C-alpha positions in Angstrom: -9.2 12.6 7.4 -7.7 15.6 6.4 -6.2 15.9 9.9 -4.9 12.6 10.2 -3.6 12.7 6.4 -1.6 16.0 7.9 -0.4 14.1 10.7 0.5 11.1 9.0 4.2 11.9 7.5 5.5 13.0 10.7 3.8 9.9 12.8 5.3 7.8 10.6 8.9 9.0 10.6 8.7 9.3 14.3 8.0 5.7 14.4 10.0 4.6 11.0 13.3 3.8 13.1 11.1 1.6 15.5 9.1 -0.2 12.7 12.2 -0.9 11.0 13.8 -2.4 14.0 10.5 -4.5 14.9 10.8 -6.1 11.5 14.3 -6.6 11.2 13.8 -8.7 14.5 10.5 -10.2 13.6 12.6 -11.8 10.6 14.8 -13.3 12.8 12.1 -15.6 13.8 9.2 -15.2 11.7 5.9 -16.8 13.5 4.2 -19.3 11.4 0.9 -17.8 11.4 2.0 -14.0 10.7 0.2 -14.3 7.3 -3.1 -15.1 9.0 -2.8 -12.4 11.5 -2.0 -10.0 9.4 -5.0 -10.9 7.3 -6.9 -10.7 10.1 -5.6 -7.0 11.3 -5.9 -6.1 7.3 -9.5 -7.1 7.5 -10.7 -5.3 10.6 -8.8 -2.2 9.4 -10.9 -2.1 6.2 -13.9 -3.0 7.7 -13.9 0.8 9.4 -11.5 2.3 6.9 -13.1 3.8 3.5 -10.3 4.5 0.7 -12.7 7.1 -0.9 -12.6 9.6 2.2 -8.5 9.4 1.7 -7.0 8.8 -1.7 -3.8 9.9 -0.6 -2.1 7.0 -2.2 -3.5 8.1 -5.7 -2.9 11.6 -5.2 1.0 11.2 -4.0 2.5 8.1 -5.4 2.3 5.9 -8.6 1.8 2.2 -9.0 4.1 0.1 -10.8 2.7 -1.2 -13.9 3.1 -4.6 -15.7 2.8 -5.3 -19.0 -0.6 -7.1 -18.4 -2.1 -3.7 -16.7 -0.5 -1.6 -19.6 -2.6 -4.0 -22.0 -5.2 -4.3 -20.0 -5.9 -0.7 -19.6 -5.0 0.3 -22.8 -7.9 -2.1 -24.1 -10.4 -0.6 -21.7 -9.7 2.7 -23.0 -9.6 1.9 -26.5 -5.8 3.3 -26.8 -3.2 1.4 -28.6 -0.4 0.2 -26.0 2.3 2.4 -27.4 0.1 5.4 -27.1 -1.0 4.9 -23.6 2.4 4.4 -22.9 3.7 7.5 -24.3 0.9 9.6 -22.7 0.9 8.3 -18.9 4.1 6.1 -18.1 7.7 6.7 -17.7 10.5 4.3 -16.6 11.4 5.3 -12.8 15.1 5.1 -11.9 14.5 1.1 -11.1 13.4 0.6 -14.4 9.7 0.0 -13.7 6.8 1.6 -15.6 5.1 4.2 -13.6 2.7 7.3 -14.0 4.5 10.5 -15.6 2.4 12.9 -13.2 0.9 12.8 -9.8 -1.8 13.0 -8.5 -2.9 9.9 -10.7 -4.4 10.6 -14.1 -7.4 8.4 -13.4 -8.0 9.9 -10.2 -11.1 11.9 -9.9 -10.5 14.3 -7.2 -13.9 15.5 -6.4 -14.7 12.1 -5.0 -11.5 10.4 -4.9 -12.7 7.5 -7.6 -11.1 5.8 -10.4 -11.9 6.1 -14.0 -10.2 2.7 -14.6 -11.4 1.2 -11.2 -12.5 -2.3 -12.7 -9.1 -2.3 -14.6 -6.9 -0.9 -12.5 -3.0 -1.7 -12.1 -2.7 -5.0 -9.7 -0.5 -3.0 -7.2 -3.5 -0.6 -7.0 -5.9 -3.4 -6.2 -3.6 -5.0 -3.8 -2.5 -1.5 -1.9 -1.2 -1.5 0.9 -0.2 -4.8 0.7 -0.7 -5.9 4.0 -2.8 -8.6 3.4 -0.2 -10.2 1.0 1.0 -13.7 1.6 4.4 -14.1 2.5 4.3 -10.6 4.0 7.6 -10.8 6.0 9.1 -10.1 2.3 7.7 -6.7 2.2 8.0 -5.0 5.4 10.3 -2.3 3.9 7.7 -1.3 2.0 4.9 -1.4 4.6 7.2 0.8 6.4 6.9 3.3 3.5 3.4 2.8 3.3 2.8 4.1 6.5 3.7 7.4 5.6 1.1 7.4 2.7 -1.9 5.2 4.3 -3.3 6.1 7.3 -4.6 2.2 7.4 -1.3 1.0 7.0 0.0 2.9 9.8 -3.0 1.7 12.0 -2.1 -2.2 10.7 1.5 -1.9 11.8 0.7 -0.4 15.0 -1.6 -3.0 15.8 0.8 -5.8 14.5 3.4 -4.4 17.2 0.5 -4.8 20.1 -0.4 -8.3 18.8 3.1 -9.6 18.3 5.0 -7.7 20.8 8.8 -8.2 20.4 9.6 -8.5 24.1 7.6 -12.2 24.3 7.6 -13.4 20.8 6.2 -16.6 21.8 2.8 -16.6 21.0 0.8 -14.5 18.9 -2.2 -13.0 20.3 -5.8 -13.0 18.6 -8.5 -10.8 18.9 
């Protein structure tokens, strides 16, 4: 996994323009069952991918914390919302609440487990968002995530095989 993570940023950068172009063209004529195909590819990828072997998302990025996330996690940690926010969070340039530090304050780097897994932010629970409904709306985020998450990279590569742009007439299914 370490070697794959080492290579991932370069692989993602090499395919970034191609992926952005692919998704721009896909948006022009969105297949009706794109979400179904994405769910299928996502599920197949996560049958063979163990996030605990990687943890790169937790080591390098911060999720967005919603107000509900902050309330739920604060309660779990037996902290006041203001104290939790002051200790762990800050507003980013887009005015979202994010972690002050990376790696994540709640990551146990010895085994890539999460101290707050049962109450983790919604963004963490849904990461890398490749099985989200109306997937076509988050393709830019997905391209970004291919540089962070080996599974996201593999999912996009598989999608390009299943829905080639040259013949976007039928979606091939496994």
